[in-house]
C-alpha positions as CSV (number, residue, x, y, z in Angstrom):
1,X,-64.7,-64.6,101.1
2,X,-65.6,-64.1,104.7
3,X,-63.0,-65.7,106.9
4,X,-64.3,-68.5,108.8
5,X,-61.9,-68.4,111.6
6,X,-60.6,-65.3,113.4
7,X,-57.1,-66.3,112.2
8,X,-58.2,-65.3,108.8
9,X,-58.9,-62.0,109.2
10,X,-57.4,-59.2,107.9
11,X,-56.5,-56.1,109.2
12,X,-57.4,-56.4,113.2
13,X,-54.1,-57.6,114.0
14,X,-54.4,-55.9,117.2
15,X,-57.7,-56.3,118.3
16,X,-57.0,-60.2,117.4
17,X,-53.6,-60.5,118.9
18,X,-52.3,-64.0,120.7
19,X,-51.9,-61.1,123.5
20,X,-55.0,-59.9,123.4
21,X,-57.7,-59.6,125.4
22,X,-60.4,-60.2,123.1
23,X,-58.1,-63.6,122.2
24,X,-57.0,-64.7,125.7
25,X,-60.9,-65.1,126.4
26,X,-61.7,-67.2,123.5
27,X,-58.9,-69.3,124.1
28,X,-60.5,-70.0,128.0
29,X,-64.2,-69.9,126.6
30,X,-65.1,-67.4,128.5
31,X,-66.2,-65.2,125.4
32,X,-67.9,-62.1,127.2
33,X,-70.7,-59.8,126.4
34,X,-69.0,-57.3,123.9
35,X,-69.6,-54.0,121.5
36,X,-67.7,-54.0,118.3
37,X,-67.5,-50.5,117.2
38,X,-66.0,-49.5,113.6
39,X,-66.5,-48.3,110.2
40,X,-68.6,-50.6,108.1
41,X,-66.7,-53.4,106.1
42,X,-64.1,-53.9,109.1
43,X,-65.2,-57.6,110.0
44,X,-67.8,-57.3,113.1
45,X,-70.2,-59.5,111.6
46,X,-67.2,-61.9,110.6
47,X,-66.1,-61.8,114.1
48,X,-69.1,-62.6,115.7
49,X,-69.7,-65.7,113.7
50,X,-65.8,-66.7,114.1
51,X,-66.1,-66.2,118.3
52,X,-69.5,-68.9,118.0
53,X,-67.0,-70.6,115.8
54,X,-64.5,-71.3,118.1
55,X,-66.1,-71.3,121.3
56,X,-68.8,-73.6,120.3
57,X,-71.9,-71.4,120.9
58,X,-74.6,-71.2,118.9
59,X,-74.8,-67.9,116.7
60,X,-78.2,-66.1,116.6
61,X,-78.1,-63.7,114.0
62,X,-80.5,-60.2,114.9
63,X,-81.2,-57.1,113.4
64,X,-81.8,-54.2,115.2
65,X,-83.3,-52.3,112.3
66,X,-85.7,-55.6,111.5
67,X,-86.6,-56.6,114.9
68,X,-88.1,-55.7,118.4
69,X,-88.6,-56.8,121.6
70,X,-91.2,-59.3,120.8
71,X,-89.0,-61.4,118.4
72,X,-86.2,-61.2,121.1
73,X,-88.9,-62.9,123.7
74,X,-88.3,-65.6,121.4
75,X,-84.6,-65.8,120.9
76,X,-84.4,-65.6,124.8
77,X,-86.5,-68.5,125.4
78,X,-85.2,-70.5,122.7
79,X,-81.5,-69.9,124.2
80,X,-82.9,-70.7,127.6
81,X,-84.1,-74.5,126.2
82,X,-80.4,-74.3,124.5
83,X,-79.0,-74.0,128.0
84,X,-81.1,-76.6,129.4
85,X,-81.0,-79.3,127.0
86,X,-77.8,-79.2,125.2
87,X,-75.7,-76.8,128.3
88,X,-75.0,-74.6,125.1
89,X,-74.2,-70.9,125.3
90,X,-76.3,-68.6,122.8
91,X,-73.9,-65.6,120.9
92,X,-76.6,-63.1,120.1
93,X,-75.5,-60.9,118.0
94,X,-77.2,-57.5,117.5
95,X,-76.2,-55.7,114.2
96,X,-76.6,-52.1,114.5
97,X,-77.3,-52.2,117.7
98,X,-77.4,-48.4,118.3
99,X,-80.6,-48.5,116.2
100,X,-82.2,-50.0,119.4
101,X,-83.9,-47.1,121.8
102,X,-83.4,-47.1,125.8
103,X,-86.8,-49.3,126.4
104,X,-84.8,-51.7,124.1
105,X,-81.8,-52.1,125.1
106,X,-83.0,-52.5,128.4
107,X,-84.3,-55.4,127.5
108,X,-81.2,-57.0,127.2
109,X,-79.9,-56.3,130.5
110,X,-81.2,-59.0,132.7
111,X,-80.3,-61.5,130.0
112,X,-76.7,-60.4,129.7
113,X,-76.6,-60.0,133.7
114,X,-77.8,-63.5,134.2
115,X,-75.6,-65.1,131.2
116,X,-78.6,-66.4,129.3
117,X,-76.9,-65.0,126.2
118,X,-73.7,-63.4,125.6
119,X,-74.3,-60.0,123.5
120,X,-72.5,-59.6,121.0
121,X,-73.7,-55.8,119.4
122,X,-72.1,-54.2,116.3
123,X,-72.1,-50.4,115.5
124,X,-70.9,-47.8,113.7
125,X,-71.7,-45.3,116.3
126,X,-69.9,-44.4,119.3
127,X,-71.2,-46.4,122.1
128,X,-70.4,-43.7,124.8
129,X,-73.3,-41.9,123.0
130,X,-75.4,-44.6,121.3
131,X,-75.5,-47.3,123.9
132,X,-77.3,-47.2,127.1
133,X,-74.5,-46.9,130.5
134,X,-76.3,-49.7,132.3
135,X,-75.5,-52.4,128.6
136,X,-72.6,-50.7,128.3
137,X,-71.5,-51.1,131.7
138,X,-72.1,-54.9,131.3
139,X,-69.9,-55.2,128.1
140,X,-66.1,-54.5,126.7
141,X,-66.1,-52.3,123.6
142,X,-63.6,-53.5,121.4
143,X,-62.9,-50.8,118.5
144,X,-62.1,-52.1,115.1
145,X,-60.0,-50.1,112.6
146,X,-60.3,-49.2,109.3
147,X,-59.1,-51.3,106.7
148,X,-55.5,-49.6,105.6
149,X,-55.0,-49.7,102.0
150,X,-52.4,-52.6,102.4
151,X,-54.9,-54.5,104.1
152,X,-57.7,-54.1,101.4
153,X,-55.1,-55.3,98.6
154,X,-54.2,-58.2,100.7
155,X,-57.6,-59.2,100.7
156,X,-57.8,-58.9,97.2
157,X,-55.3,-61.0,95.9
158,X,-56.9,-63.6,98.6
159,X,-59.9,-63.4,96.7
160,X,-58.2,-63.3,93.2
161,X,-56.3,-66.7,94.3
162,X,-58.9,-68.4,96.1
163,X,-60.5,-70.8,94.0
164,X,-63.3,-72.7,96.6
165,X,-64.7,-69.4,97.8
166,X,-63.2,-66.7,95.7
167,X,-62.5,-66.0,92.0
168,X,-59.2,-68.2,91.5
169,X,-60.8,-70.4,88.9
170,X,-61.9,-67.4,86.7
171,X,-57.8,-67.4,86.3
172,X,-57.9,-63.3,86.5
173,X,-54.9,-61.5,86.0
174,X,-54.5,-58.2,88.2
175,X,-52.1,-54.9,87.4
176,X,-51.2,-53.5,90.7
177,X,-51.8,-50.3,90.1
178,X,-55.6,-51.0,89.6
179,X,-55.6,-52.9,93.2
180,X,-53.9,-50.0,94.6
181,X,-56.4,-47.6,92.8
182,X,-59.6,-50.1,94.4
183,X,-57.6,-50.4,97.5
184,X,-57.9,-46.3,98.0
185,X,-61.1,-45.9,96.8
186,X,-63.3,-47.9,98.9
187,X,-61.8,-45.9,101.7
188,X,-61.2,-48.4,104.4
189,X,-64.4,-50.9,103.4
190,X,-63.1,-54.6,102.7
191,X,-66.9,-55.4,101.9
192,X,-67.4,-52.9,99.3
193,X,-63.7,-53.6,97.9
194,X,-64.9,-57.3,97.4
195,X,-68.5,-56.2,95.5
196,X,-66.2,-54.0,93.2
197,X,-63.7,-56.9,92.7
198,X,-66.3,-58.6,91.7
199,X,-68.3,-56.7,89.5
200,X,-65.4,-55.7,87.4
201,X,-64.2,-59.8,87.3
202,X,-67.5,-60.5,85.9
203,X,-67.3,-57.8,83.2
204,X,-63.5,-57.4,82.5
205,X,-62.6,-58.8,78.4
206,X,-60.9,-61.5,77.7
207,X,-57.9,-60.9,75.4
208,X,-57.4,-63.3,72.5
209,X,-55.5,-65.9,74.6
210,X,-58.4,-66.3,76.7
211,X,-56.5,-65.0,79.4
212,X,-58.2,-61.8,81.9
213,X,-56.1,-58.8,83.0
214,X,-57.8,-56.6,85.6
215,X,-57.1,-53.1,84.9
216,X,-57.5,-49.9,86.6
217,X,-59.5,-49.1,83.9
218,X,-62.1,-52.0,85.0
219,X,-61.6,-50.9,88.1
220,X,-62.7,-47.2,87.6
221,X,-65.8,-48.7,85.4
222,X,-66.7,-50.5,88.4
223,X,-67.0,-47.9,90.8
224,X,-68.8,-45.9,88.5
225,X,-68.4,-42.9,90.0
226,X,-65.7,-41.3,92.1
227,X,-67.6,-41.1,96.0
228,X,-66.6,-38.5,98.3
229,X,-64.0,-40.0,100.3
230,X,-66.3,-39.6,103.4
231,X,-67.6,-41.9,106.0
232,X,-69.9,-40.9,108.8
233,X,-67.5,-43.1,111.3
234,X,-64.3,-42.9,110.0
235,X,-61.4,-40.7,110.3
236,X,-62.3,-38.8,107.2
237,X,-65.7,-37.7,108.9
238,X,-64.1,-36.3,112.2
239,X,-61.5,-34.3,109.9
240,X,-64.0,-32.6,107.8
241,X,-66.0,-31.9,110.8
242,X,-63.1,-30.3,112.3
243,X,-62.8,-27.7,108.8
244,X,-66.2,-26.9,109.6
245,X,-65.9,-26.0,113.4
246,X,-62.8,-24.6,112.8
247,X,-63.4,-22.6,110.2
248,X,-66.7,-20.9,112.2
249,X,-64.2,-20.4,114.7
250,X,-61.7,-18.7,112.2
251,X,-64.7,-16.1,111.0
252,X,-64.8,-17.6,107.3
253,X,-68.5,-18.2,106.4
254,X,-67.7,-19.3,102.8
255,X,-64.7,-21.9,104.2
256,X,-67.8,-23.2,107.0
257,X,-70.0,-23.1,104.4
258,X,-68.1,-25.1,101.9
259,X,-67.3,-28.1,104.6
260,X,-71.1,-28.1,105.8
261,X,-72.1,-28.9,102.0
262,X,-69.3,-31.2,101.8
263,X,-71.3,-33.4,105.0
264,X,-74.9,-33.1,103.6
265,X,-73.5,-34.0,100.0
266,X,-71.9,-37.0,101.1
267,X,-74.8,-38.2,103.3
268,X,-74.2,-37.1,106.9
269,X,-77.4,-36.4,109.3
270,X,-78.3,-33.0,109.0
271,X,-79.3,-33.5,112.3
272,X,-75.9,-34.1,113.5
273,X,-74.2,-31.1,111.3
274,X,-77.2,-28.7,113.0
275,X,-76.1,-30.2,116.7
276,X,-72.4,-29.7,115.8
277,X,-73.6,-25.5,115.2
278,X,-75.8,-25.8,118.9
279,X,-72.6,-26.5,120.5
280,X,-70.9,-24.2,118.8
281,X,-72.8,-21.2,119.6
282,X,-72.7,-22.0,123.1
283,X,-69.0,-23.0,123.0
284,X,-67.3,-21.0,120.7
285,X,-69.1,-18.1,120.9
286,X,-70.9,-17.6,124.1
287,X,-71.8,-14.7,125.9
288,X,-70.1,-12.5,123.3
289,X,-73.5,-12.7,121.5
290,X,-76.1,-14.6,123.3
291,X,-78.2,-14.5,120.2
292,X,-76.0,-17.1,118.8
293,X,-77.5,-19.7,120.5
294,X,-80.9,-18.5,119.7
295,X,-80.3,-18.7,116.4
296,X,-78.9,-22.4,116.2
297,X,-81.7,-23.6,118.5
298,X,-84.3,-22.0,116.4
299,X,-82.5,-23.2,113.1
300,X,-82.3,-26.7,114.5
301,X,-86.6,-26.2,115.5
302,X,-87.1,-25.1,112.0
303,X,-84.8,-28.3,110.3
304,X,-86.9,-30.7,112.2
305,X,-90.0,-28.9,111.0
306,X,-89.5,-28.5,107.5
307,X,-87.0,-31.2,106.7
308,X,-84.5,-31.7,103.7
309,X,-84.0,-30.0,101.8
310,X,-85.9,-27.1,102.6
311,X,-83.8,-27.4,106.0
312,X,-81.0,-26.1,104.5
313,X,-82.3,-22.8,104.5
314,X,-81.9,-22.0,108.2
315,X,-78.9,-24.1,108.7
316,X,-77.5,-22.0,105.8
317,X,-78.6,-19.0,107.8
318,X,-76.9,-20.3,111.0
319,X,-74.0,-21.7,109.6
320,X,-72.7,-17.9,108.1
321,X,-74.1,-15.8,111.5
322,X,-71.9,-18.7,113.6
323,X,-69.1,-18.0,111.1
324,X,-69.4,-14.0,110.7
325,X,-70.0,-13.1,114.6
326,X,-67.9,-12.1,117.3
327,X,-66.3,-14.8,119.4
328,X,-65.7,-15.6,123.0
329,X,-64.8,-19.4,124.7
330,X,-65.0,-18.0,128.3
331,X,-67.8,-20.1,129.2
332,X,-66.3,-22.8,127.9
333,X,-63.3,-22.0,129.7
334,X,-64.5,-21.4,133.1
335,X,-66.3,-25.0,133.0
336,X,-63.2,-26.8,132.4
337,X,-61.5,-25.0,135.6
338,X,-64.5,-25.9,137.8
339,X,-64.1,-29.4,136.8
340,X,-60.5,-29.6,137.4
341,X,-61.0,-28.8,141.0
342,X,-63.9,-30.8,141.2
343,X,-61.8,-33.5,140.4
344,X,-58.6,-32.2,142.6
345,X,-60.6,-31.6,145.4
346,X,-63.0,-34.2,145.9
347,X,-66.3,-33.0,147.5
348,X,-65.6,-30.2,149.5
349,X,-68.1,-29.2,152.1
350,X,-70.8,-26.8,151.5
351,X,-70.9,-24.1,153.6
352,X,-72.7,-23.4,156.6
353,X,-74.5,-20.3,155.5
354,X,-75.3,-21.8,152.3
355,X,-77.4,-24.7,153.4
356,X,-81.1,-25.1,153.4
357,X,-82.3,-25.9,157.0
358,X,-85.9,-26.7,157.1
359,X,-85.6,-28.3,160.6
360,X,-84.6,-27.5,164.0
361,X,-81.6,-29.9,164.2
362,X,-80.4,-28.1,160.9
363,X,-81.1,-24.7,162.3
364,X,-79.5,-25.8,165.8
365,X,-76.3,-27.1,163.8
366,X,-75.6,-23.7,161.9
367,X,-77.5,-24.6,158.9
368,X,-78.3,-21.1,156.6
369,X,-77.1,-19.0,159.4
370,X,-74.7,-15.7,158.1
371,X,-76.7,-16.1,154.5
372,X,-77.2,-12.7,153.1
373,X,-80.1,-12.1,151.5
374,X,-78.9,-10.7,148.0
375,X,-82.1,-8.8,147.2
376,X,-82.0,-7.1,150.3
377,X,-78.6,-5.1,149.7
378,X,-79.6,-3.9,146.2
379,X,-79.2,-7.0,144.6
380,X,-75.4,-7.7,145.9
381,X,-74.4,-8.6,149.3
382,X,-70.7,-6.9,148.8
383,X,-68.1,-9.3,150.1
384,X,-70.6,-12.4,150.3
385,X,-68.7,-15.7,149.4
386,X,-70.6,-18.7,147.8
387,X,-67.6,-21.0,147.0
388,X,-66.3,-24.1,149.7
389,X,-63.8,-22.4,152.1
390,X,-61.0,-23.8,150.2
391,X,-61.6,-22.2,146.7
392,X,-62.8,-19.0,148.1
393,X,-61.4,-16.4,145.7
394,X,-60.9,-18.9,142.8
395,X,-61.7,-17.1,139.3
396,X,-63.1,-19.6,136.8
397,X,-65.1,-17.2,134.6
398,X,-63.3,-14.2,132.8
399,X,-65.1,-12.3,130.3
400,X,-63.3,-11.3,127.9
401,X,-63.9,-7.8,125.7
402,X,-65.6,-9.3,122.8
403,X,-69.6,-8.0,122.1
404,X,-72.1,-8.6,124.8
405,X,-69.5,-10.2,126.9
406,X,-67.7,-6.9,127.5
407,X,-70.4,-5.3,129.4
408,X,-70.4,-8.5,131.5
409,X,-67.1,-8.4,132.5
410,X,-67.2,-4.4,133.3
411,X,-70.1,-5.8,135.7
412,X,-68.2,-8.3,137.3
413,X,-65.4,-6.2,137.8
414,X,-67.4,-3.9,139.4
415,X,-68.6,-6.1,141.3
416,X,-65.7,-8.0,142.7
417,X,-64.2,-4.4,143.0
418,X,-61.9,-5.0,140.3
419,X,-63.1,-1.9,138.6
420,X,-65.3,1.5,138.2
421,X,-67.9,2.1,139.7
422,X,-71.2,1.7,138.2
423,X,-72.3,5.3,136.9
424,X,-75.5,6.2,138.6
425,X,-78.3,7.2,136.4
426,X,-79.8,10.4,136.2
């Protein structure tokens, strides 16, 4: 039931509409190199095949899981010969391209650059993190959306009616609630929907007149068991991650533990979950409890050494610690504010007194003049400035009265002349 033309594809109307960038490129026979990014079963491979068919190019399927650079060289040689002898382009479809490392992805660069191949990479991972920047700059990214229940139902009905490629010759009648149940259960995965439909069709019993009816019970039997509503690249993944982070931020270790186990039991990568806790330790706990980041880093190291399931012990310890400890996002707010000023003011010049002066010319130009060495002034040069002139006096980091950060707040206030003098030691 795989669509053979782009016009047959269901569920990607925005991407494949007549006025879309991709459709216009196909119509002009100038298919660009691209990355197709979307959840499983949304049509990435199907689109690649249809592109080759409608652009008269040769499609060469290539698995990033099973093949490497040596196999790529053979593909490139064949593509060069194809272009030389038949003036035919080659579309190289690399499935799960995110599984290739940097060196392997770099091997594609010159051939994409000179047009030897048109690269179509498929990935379920965010290309910003999974694809090299150099390769990403040479390819358009097209995002595929997970199927809606309505589009899944359309695919199922088409499969039941099609006598050539589908199940039409079996004469199966389907209850609407059965198709609706299946459309919801597969969580936007069209391929899985067809797999379950085929299994249900093979097992459904004939009634006394020979007709076959697909019921909700038959669908539930084919599904075998209710899977957790979760896809590590789909919306529910981000919903669960959000609940996990917000539970830790809200000081609820019980909820945080539930959402963490929800991710892990649904098959998410423990290293991904651990990475989120490392980020949280710095972003949401910060200097209120500097031990939090150390705890997260140690838990990450322990997980990598132990593997699973033993790695659950340090993960659980880290999760409960982060959810229970004092919080501050002051450091996070500080770099956000600084980033805004960097973009708002552009590359402001470094004040002369902060510049190094390794040459006589630089010294004659005033580089380094007026710099006060804090260690010569008791550890703090009162009144000295370190920001660009246009930003002097700007405050990015505003410590909170939370945990250890309250001590930093008091010290900075004293150094800035905003607080009571630091008490002298006896």
